[in-house]
TIROLO-143733 format. One line per field, with one value per residue (C-alpha): residue number from 0; x, y, z; residue in one letter; chain. Coordinates in Angstrom, 1 decimal, always signed. Last residue first. Layout:
% residues N
n <- c(NUM,...)
xx <- c(X,...)
yy <- c(Y,...)
zz <- c(Z,...)
res <- c(A,...)
chain <- c(A,...)
END
This chain:
% residues 422
n <- c(421,420,419,418,417,416,415,414,413,412,411,410,409,408,407,406,405,404,403,402,401,400,399,398,397,396,395,394,393,392,391,390,389,388,387,386,385,384,383,382,381,380,379,378,377,376,375,374,373,372,371,370,369,368,367,366,365,364,363,362,361,360,359,358,357,356,355,354,353,352,351,350,349,348,347,346,345,344,343,342,341,340,339,338,337,336,335,334,333,332,331,330,329,328,327,326,325,324,323,322,321,320,319,318,317,316,315,314,313,312,311,310,309,308,307,306,305,304,303,302,301,300,299,298,297,296,295,294,293,292,291,290,289,288,287,286,285,284,283,282,281,280,279,278,277,276,275,274,273,272,271,270,269,268,267,266,265,264,263,262,261,260,259,258,257,256,255,254,253,252,251,250,249,248,247,246,245,244,243,242,241,240,239,238,237,236,235,234,233,232,231,230,229,228,227,226,225,224,223,222,221,220,219,218,217,216,215,214,213,212,211,210,209,208,207,206,205,204,203,202,201,200,199,198,197,196,195,194,193,192,191,190,189,188,187,186,185,184,183,182,181,180,179,178,177,176,175,174,173,172,171,170,169,168,167,166,165,164,163,162,161,160,159,158,157,156,155,154,153,152,151,150,149,148,147,146,145,144,143,142,141,140,139,138,137,136,135,134,133,132,131,130,129,128,127,126,125,124,123,122,121,120,119,118,117,116,115,114,113,112,111,110,109,108,107,106,105,104,103,102,101,100,99,98,97,96,95,94,93,92,91,90,89,88,87,86,85,84,83,82,81,80,79,78,77,76,75,74,73,72,71,70,69,68,67,66,65,64,63,62,61,60,59,58,57,56,55,54,53,52,51,50,49,48,47,46,45,44,43,42,41,40,39,38,37,36,35,34,33,32,31,30,29,28,27,26,25,24,23,22,21,20,19,18,17,16,15,14,13,12,11,10,9,8,7,6,5,4,3,2,1,0)
xx <- c(-22.5,-20.8,-21.4,-20.1,-16.8,-16.7,-17.1,-14.6,-11.8,-12.7,-12.4,-9.3,-7.9,-9.6,-7.2,-4.0,-4.7,-5.3,-7.6,-11.1,-14.2,-17.6,-20.2,-23.5,-25.0,-28.7,-30.2,-33.2,-34.1,-37.8,-37.8,-36.5,-33.0,-31.8,-32.4,-30.6,-27.6,-26.0,-23.1,-21.5,-18.4,-20.7,-24.7,-26.1,-24.7,-26.2,-29.7,-32.2,-35.5,-38.2,-40.7,-39.4,-42.8,-45.4,-48.5,-49.2,-45.9,-45.7,-48.6,-47.1,-44.3,-40.2,-40.8,-39.2,-39.0,-36.3,-38.5,-41.2,-38.6,-38.5,-40.7,-39.1,-37.1,-35.9,-38.0,-35.6,-34.2,-33.7,-31.6,-29.3,-28.8,-27.4,-25.3,-23.8,-23.2,-21.3,-19.3,-18.0,-17.3,-15.5,-13.6,-9.9,-6.6,-3.2,-1.5,+1.6,-0.6,-2.4,+0.8,+2.6,-0.9,-1.0,+2.7,+2.3,-0.6,+1.4,+4.2,+2.2,+0.6,+4.0,+3.7,+0.4,-1.5,-0.3,-3.7,-5.4,-2.2,-2.8,-6.5,-5.6,-2.9,-5.2,-8.0,-5.6,-4.1,-7.6,-8.5,-5.5,-6.2,-8.6,-5.8,-7.1,-10.7,-11.2,-8.1,-9.9,-13.3,-12.4,-8.9,-9.9,-13.0,-10.6,-7.9,-10.4,-11.8,-8.7,-7.0,-10.7,-10.4,-6.7,-7.1,-4.4,-3.9,-0.4,-1.4,-3.6,-0.7,+1.6,-1.1,-1.3,+2.7,+2.4,-0.3,+2.0,+5.0,+3.4,+1.5,-0.5,-3.3,-5.8,-3.4,-3.2,-7.0,-7.7,-5.4,-6.6,-10.0,-8.9,-6.7,-9.8,-12.0,-9.7,-9.6,-13.2,-13.4,-14.4,-10.9,-9.2,-6.0,-3.3,+0.0,+1.9,+5.6,+7.1,+9.9,+9.2,+11.3,+14.1,+14.9,+15.0,+17.6,+19.5,+19.1,+20.9,+19.3,+21.8,+20.5,+22.7,+23.5,+27.4,+28.4,+26.1,+22.2,+20.6,+18.1,+14.8,+12.8,+13.9,+13.5,+10.0,+9.0,+10.2,+8.1,+5.2,+5.4,+5.9,+2.6,+0.6,+1.8,+0.3,+1.7,+3.1,+4.7,+7.9,+8.8,+8.8,+10.3,+13.2,+13.8,+14.3,+16.6,+18.7,+18.7,+20.4,+18.6,+20.3,+18.3,+19.3,+16.0,+14.1,+12.9,+11.4,+7.9,+5.1,+6.5,+9.9,+8.6,+12.3,+11.9,+8.2,+8.3,+11.1,+8.7,+5.6,+8.0,+9.4,+5.7,+5.0,+7.9,+7.0,+3.7,+0.3,-2.6,-5.1,-8.1,-11.6,-13.8,-17.7,-19.7,-22.6,-26.6,-26.9,-24.7,-26.7,-30.1,-28.4,-27.4,-23.5,-21.9,-21.5,-21.3,-19.6,-16.7,-15.5,-12.7,-14.8,-14.7,-17.7,-17.6,-21.1,-22.1,-24.9,-27.5,-27.3,-31.0,-30.7,-28.3,-30.7,-33.3,-31.0,-29.8,-32.3,-33.4,-29.6,-29.3,-32.4,-31.5,-27.9,-24.6,-22.2,-20.8,-20.0,-17.0,-15.9,-18.5,-16.6,-19.8,-19.4,-21.8,-23.9,-25.8,-23.4,-26.4,-28.3,-25.4,-24.8,-28.3,-27.6,-24.6,-26.2,-29.3,-26.5,-25.2,-28.7,-28.9,-26.0,-22.2,-20.0,-20.9,-21.2,-18.2,-18.5,-16.2,-17.5,-16.7,-17.0,-17.2,-14.5,-12.6,-9.2,-10.1,-12.9,-10.4,-7.5,-10.1,-11.4,-7.6,-7.0,-10.1,-9.2,-5.4,-4.4,-3.7,-6.9,-7.7,-9.7,-13.0,-13.7,-17.3,-18.9,-21.3,-20.6,-17.7,-18.1,-15.7,-14.2,-10.4,-11.7,-14.1,-11.2,-9.0,-11.4,-11.9,-8.1,-6.9,-3.8,-3.3,-5.9,-7.9,-5.6,-2.6,-3.9,-0.3,+0.5,-2.3,-0.6,-1.9,-5.2,-4.7,-4.4,-2.5,-2.1,+1.4,+0.4,-1.4,+1.2,+3.8,+1.9,+0.3,+2.2,+1.4,+0.0)
yy <- c(+89.6,+87.3,+84.3,+85.2,+86.3,+83.1,+81.0,+83.5,+82.6,+79.0,+78.5,+80.1,+77.7,+75.2,+75.9,+76.4,+73.0,+71.8,+74.4,+72.2,+73.7,+73.1,+72.9,+71.4,+74.8,+74.8,+78.2,+78.2,+74.7,+75.3,+78.4,+76.5,+77.6,+80.2,+83.4,+86.8,+88.6,+89.9,+88.7,+89.4,+91.2,+94.6,+93.7,+93.0,+89.6,+88.6,+88.6,+89.2,+87.4,+89.4,+88.1,+84.9,+83.4,+85.3,+83.6,+86.5,+86.8,+83.2,+83.6,+83.2,+80.8,+81.4,+82.3,+79.2,+79.3,+81.1,+84.2,+81.6,+80.0,+76.4,+74.3,+72.5,+69.5,+68.3,+65.0,+62.6,+61.3,+65.3,+65.9,+63.0,+63.9,+67.4,+65.9,+63.2,+66.2,+68.3,+64.8,+64.7,+68.3,+68.4,+65.1,+67.0,+65.9,+67.1,+65.2,+62.9,+59.8,+60.9,+61.9,+58.7,+56.6,+58.4,+57.9,+54.3,+54.0,+55.6,+53.0,+49.8,+50.1,+49.3,+45.3,+45.3,+47.5,+50.7,+52.1,+51.2,+52.5,+55.6,+56.2,+55.6,+58.2,+60.8,+59.9,+60.4,+63.6,+65.0,+63.8,+65.4,+68.8,+69.6,+69.2,+70.1,+70.2,+66.3,+64.5,+61.7,+61.4,+62.8,+61.2,+58.4,+57.6,+57.6,+55.5,+52.9,+52.6,+52.5,+49.7,+47.7,+47.6,+46.9,+43.6,+41.3,+40.0,+41.0,+44.6,+44.4,+43.1,+45.6,+48.6,+47.1,+47.4,+51.1,+52.3,+50.9,+52.5,+55.8,+56.2,+59.4,+57.9,+58.4,+56.4,+53.5,+53.6,+53.2,+50.6,+48.7,+48.7,+47.3,+44.5,+43.6,+43.5,+41.2,+39.1,+38.5,+36.9,+37.7,+38.7,+35.5,+36.4,+33.7,+34.4,+31.0,+31.8,+30.5,+27.8,+25.3,+22.2,+23.9,+26.3,+23.7,+21.9,+25.3,+26.1,+22.9,+19.5,+17.0,+13.1,+11.4,+7.5,+8.0,+7.5,+10.2,+10.0,+10.8,+13.7,+13.6,+12.1,+14.6,+17.7,+16.5,+15.9,+19.4,+20.5,+18.6,+20.0,+23.6,+23.3,+21.6,+24.7,+27.5,+30.8,+31.9,+28.6,+30.8,+31.9,+28.5,+26.9,+29.3,+29.6,+25.7,+26.0,+28.8,+26.9,+24.3,+20.9,+17.7,+14.5,+11.3,+9.1,+7.5,+11.3,+11.7,+11.9,+9.6,+7.8,+9.2,+12.8,+14.9,+16.2,+16.7,+18.5,+20.8,+21.6,+22.5,+24.7,+26.1,+26.9,+28.9,+30.9,+32.0,+33.0,+31.1,+33.1,+33.7,+31.6,+33.4,+31.6,+32.2,+30.2,+28.4,+28.5,+31.9,+31.0,+28.2,+30.4,+33.3,+31.2,+31.5,+33.6,+37.3,+36.7,+33.6,+35.4,+33.0,+30.4,+27.6,+25.3,+24.0,+22.1,+20.8,+19.3,+17.0,+15.7,+19.0,+19.5,+22.8,+21.3,+18.1,+20.4,+22.3,+19.6,+18.5,+22.3,+23.3,+20.0,+21.2,+24.7,+24.2,+24.2,+25.8,+28.1,+24.9,+24.2,+21.6,+20.0,+18.4,+16.4,+15.7,+12.9,+12.5,+9.6,+7.2,+5.4,+8.6,+10.6,+7.5,+7.8,+11.5,+10.9,+8.4,+11.1,+13.6,+11.2,+11.2,+14.8,+15.1,+14.9,+16.7,+20.2,+20.6,+18.2,+15.6,+14.2,+12.2,+12.6,+10.3,+12.1,+11.5,+14.8,+16.0,+14.0,+16.6,+19.5,+18.1,+17.1,+20.8,+21.6,+19.6,+20.7,+24.4,+23.7,+27.2,+26.4,+28.6,+31.9,+31.6,+30.9,+28.1,+27.8,+26.3,+24.0,+23.6,+21.7,+21.1,+18.7,+20.7,+21.0,+21.3,+24.2,+26.1,+25.5,+27.0,+30.0,+30.7,+29.9,+27.9,+28.7,+27.2,+30.2,+33.1,+30.5,+29.8,+28.8,+25.0,+22.6,+19.4,+20.3,+20.3,+16.4,+14.7,+17.2,+16.3,+15.2,+12.3,+14.0,+16.6,+13.5,+12.0,+8.6,+5.6,+3.4,+0.2)
zz <- c(+5.0,+7.7,+5.8,+2.5,+4.3,+5.7,+2.2,+0.5,+3.3,+2.9,-0.6,-0.4,+2.4,+0.2,-2.6,-0.2,+1.3,+4.6,+5.8,+6.0,+4.8,+6.8,+4.2,+5.5,+7.4,+7.5,+8.7,+6.1,+6.5,+6.8,+4.8,+1.9,+1.1,-1.5,+0.6,-0.8,-0.4,-3.8,-5.5,-9.1,-7.2,-7.5,-8.4,-11.9,-12.0,-8.8,-10.4,-7.7,-7.8,-6.2,-8.8,-9.4,-8.9,-7.8,-9.1,-11.4,-12.8,-13.6,-15.6,-19.1,-18.8,-17.7,-14.0,-12.7,-8.9,-7.3,-5.9,-4.5,-2.2,-3.0,-0.6,+2.4,+2.4,+6.0,+5.5,+7.2,+3.8,+2.5,+6.0,+5.4,+1.6,+2.8,+5.5,+3.0,+0.4,+3.2,+4.3,+0.7,+0.0,+3.4,+3.1,+3.1,+2.8,+1.8,-0.9,+0.1,-0.2,-3.4,-5.1,-4.0,-5.3,-8.5,-9.6,-8.8,-10.9,-13.6,-13.3,-13.0,-16.2,-17.9,-16.8,-17.7,-19.9,-21.7,-22.6,-19.3,-17.1,-19.1,-18.7,-15.0,-14.5,-16.7,-14.0,-11.1,-12.6,-12.9,-9.4,-7.9,-9.7,-6.6,-4.2,-0.5,-2.0,-2.2,-1.1,+0.8,-1.2,-4.6,-5.4,-3.0,-5.4,-8.2,-6.6,-5.7,-9.2,-10.9,-8.6,-8.8,-12.7,-12.7,-10.7,-11.9,-8.4,-8.6,-9.3,-6.2,-4.1,-5.5,-4.7,-1.4,-0.7,-2.9,-0.2,+2.7,+1.6,+1.0,+4.1,+4.2,+6.3,+3.4,+1.3,+3.8,+4.5,+0.7,+0.2,+3.6,+2.5,-1.1,+0.6,+3.1,-0.3,-1.7,+1.3,+1.5,-1.9,-5.6,-6.6,-4.7,-3.7,-2.2,-3.6,-3.6,-3.7,-6.9,-6.8,-4.0,-4.8,-6.8,-4.1,-1.5,-3.1,-3.7,-0.2,+0.8,+1.8,+3.0,+3.2,+5.6,+5.0,+6.1,+2.3,+1.1,+1.0,-2.4,-2.4,-4.5,-1.7,+1.0,-1.4,-2.3,+1.1,+2.1,-0.9,+0.2,+3.8,+2.7,+0.4,+3.0,+5.6,+2.9,+4.7,+1.3,+0.6,-0.1,+3.4,+5.2,+2.5,+2.2,+6.1,+5.7,+3.2,+4.6,+8.3,+6.3,+6.0,+7.4,+7.3,+8.8,+8.4,+11.4,+12.2,+8.8,+9.5,+10.6,+13.5,+14.3,+14.0,+13.8,+10.2,+10.4,+13.5,+12.2,+8.7,+11.4,+13.4,+10.3,+9.1,+12.1,+12.1,+8.5,+9.8,+9.4,+8.8,+11.4,+12.1,+12.9,+15.1,+14.8,+17.4,+15.9,+16.1,+14.9,+11.8,+10.8,+10.2,+9.3,+6.2,+5.7,+3.1,+4.2,+8.0,+7.4,+5.6,+3.0,+3.7,+5.2,+7.9,+9.4,+12.9,+13.6,+16.8,+16.0,+18.6,+20.5,+20.0,+18.2,+15.8,+14.9,+14.2,+11.9,+9.8,+7.8,+7.0,+6.2,+3.8,+1.7,+2.0,+0.1,+2.5,+0.2,+2.9,+4.9,+2.6,+4.7,+7.3,+10.1,+11.9,+15.7,+16.6,+19.9,+21.7,+20.0,+17.8,+17.4,+16.0,+13.9,+12.5,+12.1,+10.0,+7.9,+7.3,+6.2,+3.6,+2.6,+1.9,-0.1,+0.1,-2.5,-2.0,+1.9,+2.3,+5.2,+8.2,+11.0,+14.5,+17.6,+21.0,+23.5,+22.9,+21.6,+18.2,+17.4,+17.9,+16.1,+13.2,+12.8,+12.8,+10.3,+8.2,+8.8,+7.6,+6.8,+3.0,+1.9,+4.5,+7.5,+8.8,+11.5,+11.9,+15.4,+17.2,+20.8,+22.5,+26.3,+27.0,+29.6,+27.9,+24.4,+25.5,+27.2,+24.1,+22.0,+24.8,+25.2,+28.6,+27.3,+23.6,+21.3,+20.3,+20.1,+20.0,+16.4,+15.6,+14.9,+16.1,+18.1,+21.4,+20.0,+19.3,+15.9,+13.9,+10.4,+9.7,+8.0,+5.4,+4.7,+4.5,+1.6,+2.2,+1.9,-1.2,-0.1)
res <- c(R,Q,D,L,K,T,Y,I,D,A,L,A,Q,E,F,K,G,T,R,K,P,E,F,Y,R,A,K,K,I,K,D,P,L,Y,Q,Q,K,V,W,G,H,E,F,N,H,P,Y,Q,Y,E,V,G,R,G,L,Q,Q,A,G,K,Y,H,A,D,K,L,H,K,P,V,D,G,V,A,G,Q,R,I,D,A,L,A,A,D,I,A,T,Y,A,S,N,S,K,P,S,L,C,L,E,V,V,A,N,A,L,P,I,R,A,E,P,M,G,L,R,E,A,A,E,I,A,A,L,T,R,A,G,A,Q,P,N,A,L,G,I,D,E,Y,S,I,V,L,L,R,R,A,I,S,T,L,D,G,A,E,L,L,R,A,L,Y,H,L,G,A,N,V,D,S,G,R,I,S,K,Q,F,A,S,L,V,D,Y,H,A,D,G,D,K,D,H,H,F,S,K,K,Q,I,C,S,E,A,T,K,L,P,I,K,K,V,S,E,E,N,A,F,T,S,K,V,A,L,E,L,A,N,L,A,S,R,V,D,G,G,C,M,H,A,L,H,T,L,A,E,D,T,I,E,I,K,E,K,G,F,G,V,E,Q,D,D,I,A,R,T,L,A,V,K,I,D,E,P,T,L,P,E,L,E,F,I,Q,C,R,S,R,I,A,P,N,I,S,H,Y,P,N,S,T,T,A,G,I,L,I,I,L,G,K,E,L,H,P,L,L,F,D,Q,K,A,K,D,L,R,H,V,E,D,L,I,V,I,L,Q,G,H,M,K,A,E,A,V,A,V,E,M,D,K,K,N,H,V,V,A,N,L,L,K,F,P,T,D,T,S,G,A,I,A,T,A,I,S,T,K,G,I,G,P,P,G,Y,L,I,M,S,S,L,Q,G,V,D,V,M,R,R,L,L,M,G,E,G,V,L,H,T,Q,G,I,I,D,E,V,K,K,P,R,M,R,Y,A,L,P,E,K,K,M)
chain <- c(A,A,A,A,A,A,A,A,A,A,A,A,A,A,A,A,A,A,A,A,A,A,A,A,A,A,A,A,A,A,A,A,A,A,A,A,A,A,A,A,A,A,A,A,A,A,A,A,A,A,A,A,A,A,A,A,A,A,A,A,A,A,A,A,A,A,A,A,A,A,A,A,A,A,A,A,A,A,A,A,A,A,A,A,A,A,A,A,A,A,A,A,A,A,A,A,A,A,A,A,A,A,A,A,A,A,A,A,A,A,A,A,A,A,A,A,A,A,A,A,A,A,A,A,A,A,A,A,A,A,A,A,A,A,A,A,A,A,A,A,A,A,A,A,A,A,A,A,A,A,A,A,A,A,A,A,A,A,A,A,A,A,A,A,A,A,A,A,A,A,A,A,A,A,A,A,A,A,A,A,A,A,A,A,A,A,A,A,A,A,A,A,A,A,A,A,A,A,A,A,A,A,A,A,A,A,A,A,A,A,A,A,A,A,A,A,A,A,A,A,A,A,A,A,A,A,A,A,A,A,A,A,A,A,A,A,A,A,A,A,A,A,A,A,A,A,A,A,A,A,A,A,A,A,A,A,A,A,A,A,A,A,A,A,A,A,A,A,A,A,A,A,A,A,A,A,A,A,A,A,A,A,A,A,A,A,A,A,A,A,A,A,A,A,A,A,A,A,A,A,A,A,A,A,A,A,A,A,A,A,A,A,A,A,A,A,A,A,A,A,A,A,A,A,A,A,A,A,A,A,A,A,A,A,A,A,A,A,A,A,A,A,A,A,A,A,A,A,A,A,A,A,A,A,A,A,A,A,A,A,A,A,A,A,A,A,A,A,A,A,A,A,A,A,A,A,A,A,A,A,A,A,A,A,A,A,A,A,A,A,A,A,A,A,A,A,A,A,A,A,A,A,A,A,A,A,A,A,A,A,A,A,A,A,A,A,A,A,A,A,A,A)
END
């Protein structure tokens, strides 16, 4: 019988074997306490791909005396769920580890819900999608939500070292000498995917011949050939994508050039020019606004240049735009002003248009008092005359509150203040 892959053999069997996730399974943490007292409740494990969600779920289940069963929400049908419930009734309780839980259809969900309610089934769902976006509220409300954190290179190194030293399922019975540079390379280049790192280690060991002392020496060069390209997980339709876009805008808003360029690089690597263009244009008006009004036009020019150039040259005008937006003075005064005006309207603060502002370009308008007292500003010195423009109901409303973060808006603020005082 063919031996299982190293990554499969090294799956954690108990909660103590889980690498990383100390915020959940460390001493005194909630999930660890649930395991220690043997009081598991239904839960959803949510995190990026390659982090070992199913393995962690198995380790959690394996740390209890309750039998468990692995199912997949897509592959397994309602009949498989019925078999699981029958097993639960036979044992008194069953832990069901359900991969891709966000794909659970209504028929399976309706079947499982009453058994979750009674505690006959303890569900441990695994998903890469944000449960608050992708999982039906009926299931979500009956589960604890635990977000798993990406594994760090240090975590991956622990997993690799454990695999090399393990006498039972790892390479502990072989003489393996791996340089620290090689180990570090595998830990960094796997992109947080422990499975990928272990697969690369296994390939390195199996493709290396032992020397006269029966030692297999694995230098950096071997590690490089076994894991050649860093995994970059970025699903343009997934939650991580929107997290990166959010961080991108907040970094530019916070004037951090290096962070702005970092998130731009991530979006470029994901090949999402459309989202970059839209977000940069929004930033130029929402966050820079009147503090540097030319930023909007220049950002649009950079976007158009990027679209004409295509990748990889598109990165150049986009980088120019990011640097300018980061280092521009910031103002959201126009943006907050229109939102304040919209809020008034939506709350009913509208009022009738003053009669002197109403349309007077029709016969009989004068008899109705339309436009009679209107004063034409161009007939006055400086093109301005004091008169009421807002409806009576909100005639004292003040939406625009200028900021003095750029020369242009400072000038606008001075004019605004003078007019307000007349």
